[in-house]
C-alpha positions in Angstrom: 2.8 -39.1 26.2 4.2 -39.8 22.7 0.8 -41.2 21.5 1.9 -44.8 21.7 0.5 -47.4 24.0 2.7 -48.9 26.7 3.4 -52.5 25.7 3.7 -54.8 28.7 6.6 -57.2 28.8 6.0 -60.7 27.5 4.5 -62.9 30.3 6.6 -65.9 31.1 5.7 -69.0 29.1 3.4 -67.1 26.8 4.0 -65.8 23.3 2.7 -62.3 22.4 2.2 -61.6 18.8 3.7 -58.5 17.3 0.6 -57.8 15.2 -3.1 -57.4 15.9 -5.9 -58.5 13.6 -8.7 -56.0 13.8 -12.2 -56.1 12.2 -14.1 -52.9 11.8 -17.8 -53.1 10.9 -19.5 -50.0 9.4 -22.9 -50.1 7.6 -22.8 -53.9 7.6 -19.5 -53.9 5.8 -16.5 -55.6 7.4 -13.0 -54.2 6.9 -10.0 -56.1 8.2 -6.7 -54.6 9.3 -3.5 -56.2 10.5 -1.5 -53.7 12.4 1.5 -53.6 14.7 0.9 -53.3 18.4 2.7 -49.9 18.3 0.6 -48.4 15.6 -1.1 -45.2 16.5 -4.9 -45.5 16.4 -5.3 -42.4 14.3 -3.4 -44.1 11.5 -5.9 -47.0 11.6 -8.8 -44.7 11.6 -7.4 -42.7 8.6 -6.9 -45.9 6.6 -10.5 -47.0 7.4 -11.9 -43.7 6.3 -9.9 -43.7 3.1 -11.1 -47.2 2.2 -14.7 -46.3 3.0 -14.6 -42.9 1.3 -15.6 -41.2 4.6 -14.1 -38.0 5.8 
């Protein structure tokens, strides 16, 4: 409802990273992002478009 994903509780005995490493491929170009699990997807998409000069 607030645009953020529900983050499940950490499973017992497993470590859950606070960050996600994401690879976006566009026109055979790879762009890598390291984002927090709580980052809104629109923010990632805007950063990608800015780097690629797409809008």
